[in-house]
C-alpha beads as a LAMMPS data file, in Angstrom:
LAMMPS data file: protein, C-alpha beads

262 atoms
261 bonds

1 atom types
1 bond types

-500.0 500.0 xlo xhi
-500.0 500.0 ylo yhi
-500.0 500.0 zlo zhi

Masses

1 110.0

Atoms # bond

1 1 1 -258.441 71.726 -479.819
2 1 1 -259.276 68.749 -477.941
3 1 1 -262.637 70.528 -476.439
4 1 1 -263.615 71.208 -480.384
5 1 1 -262.996 67.774 -481.274
6 1 1 -265.230 66.460 -478.337
7 1 1 -268.186 69.009 -479.536
8 1 1 -267.698 67.767 -483.369
9 1 1 -267.997 64.343 -482.270
10 1 1 -270.867 65.125 -480.236
11 1 1 -272.730 67.439 -482.653
12 1 1 -272.106 64.714 -485.562
13 1 1 -273.207 61.900 -483.404
14 1 1 -276.387 63.623 -482.638
15 1 1 -277.018 64.752 -486.102
16 1 1 -277.107 60.982 -487.400
17 1 1 -278.708 59.619 -484.346
18 1 1 -280.919 62.429 -482.653
19 1 1 -282.739 60.177 -480.082
20 1 1 -279.645 58.534 -478.596
21 1 1 -277.870 61.182 -477.135
22 1 1 -279.495 63.012 -473.554
23 1 1 -281.035 66.306 -474.089
24 1 1 -278.072 68.254 -472.904
25 1 1 -275.638 66.729 -475.622
26 1 1 -278.553 67.388 -478.254
27 1 1 -278.651 71.243 -477.185
28 1 1 -274.882 71.235 -479.080
29 1 1 -277.257 70.837 -482.277
30 1 1 -277.972 74.544 -481.855
31 1 1 -274.440 75.456 -481.201
32 1 1 -272.374 74.083 -483.687
33 1 1 -273.401 74.968 -487.291
34 1 1 -271.968 74.244 -490.603
35 1 1 -271.640 70.195 -490.109
36 1 1 -273.087 67.776 -492.633
37 1 1 -275.241 64.955 -491.507
38 1 1 -273.344 63.307 -494.672
39 1 1 -269.786 64.005 -493.288
40 1 1 -269.359 60.511 -491.975
41 1 1 -265.919 60.298 -492.943
42 1 1 -264.990 63.344 -491.395
43 1 1 -266.928 61.899 -488.004
44 1 1 -265.049 58.698 -488.167
45 1 1 -261.631 60.492 -488.798
46 1 1 -262.495 62.737 -485.601
47 1 1 -262.403 60.017 -483.575
48 1 1 -259.318 58.506 -484.711
49 1 1 -257.655 61.947 -484.068
50 1 1 -259.073 61.639 -480.240
51 1 1 -257.495 58.051 -479.933
52 1 1 -254.346 58.925 -481.385
53 1 1 -254.246 62.076 -479.017
54 1 1 -254.590 59.793 -476.070
55 1 1 -252.156 57.313 -477.006
56 1 1 -255.174 54.853 -477.348
57 1 1 -253.779 54.068 -480.808
58 1 1 -250.428 53.089 -480.571
59 1 1 -250.294 51.989 -476.614
60 1 1 -253.536 49.796 -476.732
61 1 1 -254.545 49.451 -480.724
62 1 1 -252.693 49.510 -483.962
63 1 1 -253.873 52.474 -486.546
64 1 1 -257.576 51.727 -487.470
65 1 1 -260.115 54.199 -489.149
66 1 1 -263.285 53.623 -487.272
67 1 1 -266.250 51.838 -488.556
68 1 1 -268.702 51.902 -485.658
69 1 1 -269.500 54.202 -482.922
70 1 1 -269.885 52.567 -479.478
71 1 1 -272.639 54.457 -477.168
72 1 1 -271.700 53.281 -473.606
73 1 1 -273.598 54.681 -470.465
74 1 1 -273.887 54.126 -467.038
75 1 1 -277.242 55.000 -466.546
76 1 1 -277.606 54.754 -462.663
77 1 1 -275.283 57.958 -462.373
78 1 1 -276.385 59.094 -465.604
79 1 1 -272.691 59.052 -467.093
80 1 1 -272.272 58.504 -470.484
81 1 1 -268.701 57.467 -472.124
82 1 1 -267.609 60.384 -474.564
83 1 1 -264.025 59.688 -475.746
84 1 1 -261.766 60.512 -472.979
85 1 1 -264.494 62.261 -470.630
86 1 1 -263.793 62.055 -466.481
87 1 1 -266.227 59.738 -464.835
88 1 1 -266.417 59.182 -461.196
89 1 1 -265.052 55.580 -460.276
90 1 1 -268.314 55.057 -458.142
91 1 1 -270.509 56.058 -461.029
92 1 1 -268.921 52.658 -463.067
93 1 1 -269.667 50.041 -460.193
94 1 1 -271.855 48.091 -462.161
95 1 1 -271.986 46.926 -465.820
96 1 1 -272.591 49.215 -468.565
97 1 1 -275.311 49.533 -470.762
98 1 1 -274.416 50.027 -474.522
99 1 1 -275.150 50.027 -478.548
100 1 1 -272.991 50.335 -481.229
101 1 1 -274.263 51.801 -484.755
102 1 1 -272.268 52.099 -488.232
103 1 1 -270.825 55.094 -488.490
104 1 1 -272.063 55.180 -492.220
105 1 1 -275.612 56.004 -491.467
106 1 1 -278.198 55.056 -488.441
107 1 1 -279.357 51.899 -488.519
108 1 1 -282.754 50.503 -489.836
109 1 1 -284.852 48.219 -487.760
110 1 1 -286.880 47.123 -490.870
111 1 1 -285.323 43.492 -490.467
112 1 1 -284.368 41.198 -488.014
113 1 1 -280.946 40.084 -487.812
114 1 1 -280.151 36.882 -490.288
115 1 1 -277.524 34.475 -489.789
116 1 1 -275.279 36.397 -492.414
117 1 1 -275.003 39.689 -489.665
118 1 1 -271.422 40.072 -488.485
119 1 1 -270.436 39.155 -484.854
120 1 1 -268.898 41.035 -482.603
121 1 1 -267.074 41.375 -479.124
122 1 1 -266.639 44.230 -476.684
123 1 1 -263.926 44.288 -474.386
124 1 1 -263.113 46.466 -471.677
125 1 1 -259.276 47.056 -470.919
126 1 1 -256.988 49.454 -468.817
127 1 1 -253.471 49.882 -470.301
128 1 1 -252.847 52.208 -466.988
129 1 1 -252.453 49.706 -464.271
130 1 1 -250.781 50.383 -461.842
131 1 1 -250.335 53.865 -463.280
132 1 1 -249.486 55.524 -466.723
133 1 1 -246.257 56.057 -465.619
134 1 1 -245.856 52.417 -464.039
135 1 1 -247.668 50.271 -466.157
136 1 1 -246.624 47.238 -464.290
137 1 1 -250.218 45.290 -464.487
138 1 1 -251.132 46.641 -468.121
139 1 1 -253.074 45.803 -469.666
140 1 1 -255.898 45.049 -467.060
141 1 1 -258.615 42.893 -469.026
142 1 1 -262.084 44.313 -467.229
143 1 1 -264.839 43.024 -469.419
144 1 1 -265.274 40.763 -472.526
145 1 1 -268.837 40.612 -474.350
146 1 1 -269.274 37.800 -477.116
147 1 1 -271.700 36.928 -479.600
148 1 1 -273.067 40.513 -480.288
149 1 1 -274.979 40.877 -483.439
150 1 1 -275.807 44.494 -485.518
151 1 1 -276.567 46.973 -484.852
152 1 1 -277.310 46.751 -481.114
153 1 1 -275.934 44.564 -478.471
154 1 1 -276.477 44.192 -474.756
155 1 1 -277.041 42.100 -472.218
156 1 1 -280.557 40.642 -471.655
157 1 1 -282.300 42.853 -474.411
158 1 1 -284.330 41.464 -476.977
159 1 1 -284.101 42.658 -480.521
160 1 1 -286.082 45.744 -481.147
161 1 1 -289.285 45.897 -483.141
162 1 1 -289.342 48.490 -485.846
163 1 1 -292.113 50.398 -483.865
164 1 1 -289.847 51.260 -481.052
165 1 1 -288.014 54.312 -480.795
166 1 1 -284.128 54.656 -479.867
167 1 1 -285.397 56.157 -476.515
168 1 1 -287.719 53.403 -475.994
169 1 1 -284.897 51.238 -476.585
170 1 1 -282.519 52.615 -474.367
171 1 1 -284.953 52.434 -471.589
172 1 1 -285.220 48.797 -472.009
173 1 1 -281.212 48.441 -471.762
174 1 1 -281.437 50.435 -468.552
175 1 1 -283.743 48.458 -467.142
176 1 1 -281.503 45.017 -467.168
177 1 1 -278.790 46.814 -465.322
178 1 1 -279.220 45.324 -461.694
179 1 1 -275.869 43.599 -460.558
180 1 1 -274.547 44.057 -457.340
181 1 1 -270.992 45.436 -457.728
182 1 1 -269.581 43.378 -455.156
183 1 1 -270.370 40.570 -457.577
184 1 1 -268.105 39.244 -460.771
185 1 1 -270.284 36.220 -461.431
186 1 1 -270.378 36.011 -465.207
187 1 1 -274.084 36.883 -466.888
188 1 1 -275.130 35.678 -470.244
189 1 1 -273.124 36.440 -473.308
190 1 1 -269.971 37.227 -471.354
191 1 1 -266.372 35.561 -471.918
192 1 1 -264.842 37.471 -468.975
193 1 1 -267.056 38.968 -465.780
194 1 1 -267.237 43.046 -465.758
195 1 1 -264.559 43.689 -463.159
196 1 1 -265.251 47.336 -461.882
197 1 1 -262.701 49.676 -462.677
198 1 1 -260.731 50.581 -459.192
199 1 1 -257.626 52.690 -459.642
200 1 1 -255.328 52.729 -456.906
201 1 1 -254.593 55.807 -454.855
202 1 1 -252.060 58.269 -456.176
203 1 1 -252.012 56.627 -459.608
204 1 1 -253.480 59.536 -461.438
205 1 1 -255.892 59.322 -464.308
206 1 1 -256.328 55.807 -465.962
207 1 1 -257.735 55.379 -469.424
208 1 1 -260.490 52.914 -469.339
209 1 1 -260.886 51.848 -473.003
210 1 1 -264.174 49.910 -474.749
211 1 1 -262.807 48.479 -477.926
212 1 1 -265.623 46.878 -480.292
213 1 1 -264.066 43.732 -482.484
214 1 1 -265.620 42.266 -485.348
215 1 1 -265.359 38.465 -486.274
216 1 1 -266.455 34.567 -485.624
217 1 1 -266.830 34.366 -481.788
218 1 1 -267.942 30.845 -481.606
219 1 1 -264.414 29.608 -480.256
220 1 1 -263.078 32.382 -478.199
221 1 1 -261.311 31.454 -474.675
222 1 1 -261.109 33.973 -471.703
223 1 1 -257.596 35.227 -471.353
224 1 1 -255.629 33.109 -468.988
225 1 1 -255.783 35.848 -466.162
226 1 1 -256.608 39.443 -466.428
227 1 1 -253.216 41.291 -465.562
228 1 1 -251.469 41.657 -469.125
229 1 1 -254.531 39.393 -470.716
230 1 1 -252.530 36.625 -469.693
231 1 1 -249.522 37.317 -471.859
232 1 1 -246.918 38.556 -469.079
233 1 1 -245.532 41.717 -470.400
234 1 1 -246.156 45.189 -469.820
235 1 1 -248.643 47.335 -472.273
236 1 1 -249.867 43.642 -473.932
237 1 1 -253.337 42.979 -473.970
238 1 1 -256.307 43.512 -476.055
239 1 1 -254.226 43.869 -479.592
240 1 1 -252.572 40.615 -478.673
241 1 1 -255.612 39.010 -477.856
242 1 1 -257.594 40.305 -481.026
243 1 1 -254.849 39.150 -483.414
244 1 1 -254.753 35.863 -481.860
245 1 1 -258.587 35.174 -482.230
246 1 1 -258.306 36.851 -485.924
247 1 1 -261.026 39.920 -484.752
248 1 1 -260.744 43.149 -486.520
249 1 1 -260.934 46.327 -484.400
250 1 1 -264.075 48.608 -485.900
251 1 1 -264.550 51.285 -483.161
252 1 1 -263.513 51.903 -479.845
253 1 1 -264.527 54.642 -476.932
254 1 1 -263.236 55.389 -473.591
255 1 1 -263.013 57.412 -470.114
256 1 1 -260.881 58.519 -467.789
257 1 1 -261.056 57.552 -464.183
258 1 1 -258.777 58.143 -461.011
259 1 1 -258.995 57.527 -457.321
260 1 1 -260.208 60.598 -455.078
261 1 1 -256.974 60.515 -453.264
262 1 1 -254.117 61.930 -455.502

Bonds

1 1 1 2
2 1 2 3
3 1 3 4
4 1 4 5
5 1 5 6
6 1 6 7
7 1 7 8
8 1 8 9
9 1 9 10
10 1 10 11
11 1 11 12
12 1 12 13
13 1 13 14
14 1 14 15
15 1 15 16
16 1 16 17
17 1 17 18
18 1 18 19
19 1 19 20
20 1 20 21
21 1 21 22
22 1 22 23
23 1 23 24
24 1 24 25
25 1 25 26
26 1 26 27
27 1 27 28
28 1 28 29
29 1 29 30
30 1 30 31
31 1 31 32
32 1 32 33
33 1 33 34
34 1 34 35
35 1 35 36
36 1 36 37
37 1 37 38
38 1 38 39
39 1 39 40
40 1 40 41
41 1 41 42
42 1 42 43
43 1 43 44
44 1 44 45
45 1 45 46
46 1 46 47
47 1 47 48
48 1 48 49
49 1 49 50
50 1 50 51
51 1 51 52
52 1 52 53
53 1 53 54
54 1 54 55
55 1 55 56
56 1 56 57
57 1 57 58
58 1 58 59
59 1 59 60
60 1 60 61
61 1 61 62
62 1 62 63
63 1 63 64
64 1 64 65
65 1 65 66
66 1 66 67
67 1 67 68
68 1 68 69
69 1 69 70
70 1 70 71
71 1 71 72
72 1 72 73
73 1 73 74
74 1 74 75
75 1 75 76
76 1 76 77
77 1 77 78
78 1 78 79
79 1 79 80
80 1 80 81
81 1 81 82
82 1 82 83
83 1 83 84
84 1 84 85
85 1 85 86
86 1 86 87
87 1 87 88
88 1 88 89
89 1 89 90
90 1 90 91
91 1 91 92
92 1 92 93
93 1 93 94
94 1 94 95
95 1 95 96
96 1 96 97
97 1 97 98
98 1 98 99
99 1 99 100
100 1 100 101
101 1 101 102
102 1 102 103
103 1 103 104
104 1 104 105
105 1 105 106
106 1 106 107
107 1 107 108
108 1 108 109
109 1 109 110
110 1 110 111
111 1 111 112
112 1 112 113
113 1 113 114
114 1 114 115
115 1 115 116
116 1 116 117
117 1 117 118
118 1 118 119
119 1 119 120
120 1 120 121
121 1 121 122
122 1 122 123
123 1 123 124
124 1 124 125
125 1 125 126
126 1 126 127
127 1 127 128
128 1 128 129
129 1 129 130
130 1 130 131
131 1 131 132
132 1 132 133
133 1 133 134
134 1 134 135
135 1 135 136
136 1 136 137
137 1 137 138
138 1 138 139
139 1 139 140
140 1 140 141
141 1 141 142
142 1 142 143
143 1 143 144
144 1 144 145
145 1 145 146
146 1 146 147
147 1 147 148
148 1 148 149
149 1 149 150
150 1 150 151
151 1 151 152
152 1 152 153
153 1 153 154
154 1 154 155
155 1 155 156
156 1 156 157
157 1 157 158
158 1 158 159
159 1 159 160
160 1 160 161
161 1 161 162
162 1 162 163
163 1 163 164
164 1 164 165
165 1 165 166
166 1 166 167
167 1 167 168
168 1 168 169
169 1 169 170
170 1 170 171
171 1 171 172
172 1 172 173
173 1 173 174
174 1 174 175
175 1 175 176
176 1 176 177
177 1 177 178
178 1 178 179
179 1 179 180
180 1 180 181
181 1 181 182
182 1 182 183
183 1 183 184
184 1 184 185
185 1 185 186
186 1 186 187
187 1 187 188
188 1 188 189
189 1 189 190
190 1 190 191
191 1 191 192
192 1 192 193
193 1 193 194
194 1 194 195
195 1 195 196
196 1 196 197
197 1 197 198
198 1 198 199
199 1 199 200
200 1 200 201
201 1 201 202
202 1 202 203
203 1 203 204
204 1 204 205
205 1 205 206
206 1 206 207
207 1 207 208
208 1 208 209
209 1 209 210
210 1 210 211
211 1 211 212
212 1 212 213
213 1 213 214
214 1 214 215
215 1 215 216
216 1 216 217
217 1 217 218
218 1 218 219
219 1 219 220
220 1 220 221
221 1 221 222
222 1 222 223
223 1 223 224
224 1 224 225
225 1 225 226
226 1 226 227
227 1 227 228
228 1 228 229
229 1 229 230
230 1 230 231
231 1 231 232
232 1 232 233
233 1 233 234
234 1 234 235
235 1 235 236
236 1 236 237
237 1 237 238
238 1 238 239
239 1 239 240
240 1 240 241
241 1 241 242
242 1 242 243
243 1 243 244
244 1 244 245
245 1 245 246
246 1 246 247
247 1 247 248
248 1 248 249
249 1 249 250
250 1 250 251
251 1 251 252
252 1 252 253
253 1 253 254
254 1 254 255
255 1 255 256
256 1 256 257
257 1 257 258
258 1 258 259
259 1 259 260
260 1 260 261
261 1 261 262
């Protein structure tokens, strides 16, 4: 059931954005007949189903219908976040690159963003710190990126002109990734610097959840501390922070990672 959902998500996204997915994922097009490029409502509902299955919705977020798809990539190790896939801890040591796209259809680069465009914030949170069974530090805030504009956001990436393909754009995004994983200094646009996931030994898989929030980011403040996002209670974090800052959840994606020693 779960594999079928992931295949459907990959296939639907590949239909809408054929140049964004890597070649090995685009090959699923030939294996999954019958889907419609216009079936965006099904695509959104399928994302929601996976978030519910993994308790992202309930434990991390209130119920919502995704309106944006988050494409998150760790380019150095050729890893892409695909709604619950396993990624080695060593592969996520550096900041990922990302794009986000409205599920209603592929973005158009005919116009540059105006002052009327929406503003977004991207966060990364761990609801399983120290472990799923004992979430005594949950949620752990790992990253907050603010002041992102549609249809794409990434650190130090110029707005693309209409002549650029998605492949050219993702290549330019990948070239911005140069941070030493041991460093946690903030980069442009970061409210909270990227803290690489580091699940402890013998704590099983952790869900690392990216959440896309829409709303005014001009007066946002970082959490008082990373554990519990400063709220001092287990399983509290981004949901509280988003409500406090009048931000709306519009998209989410996640991966699983665990220490080698279990």
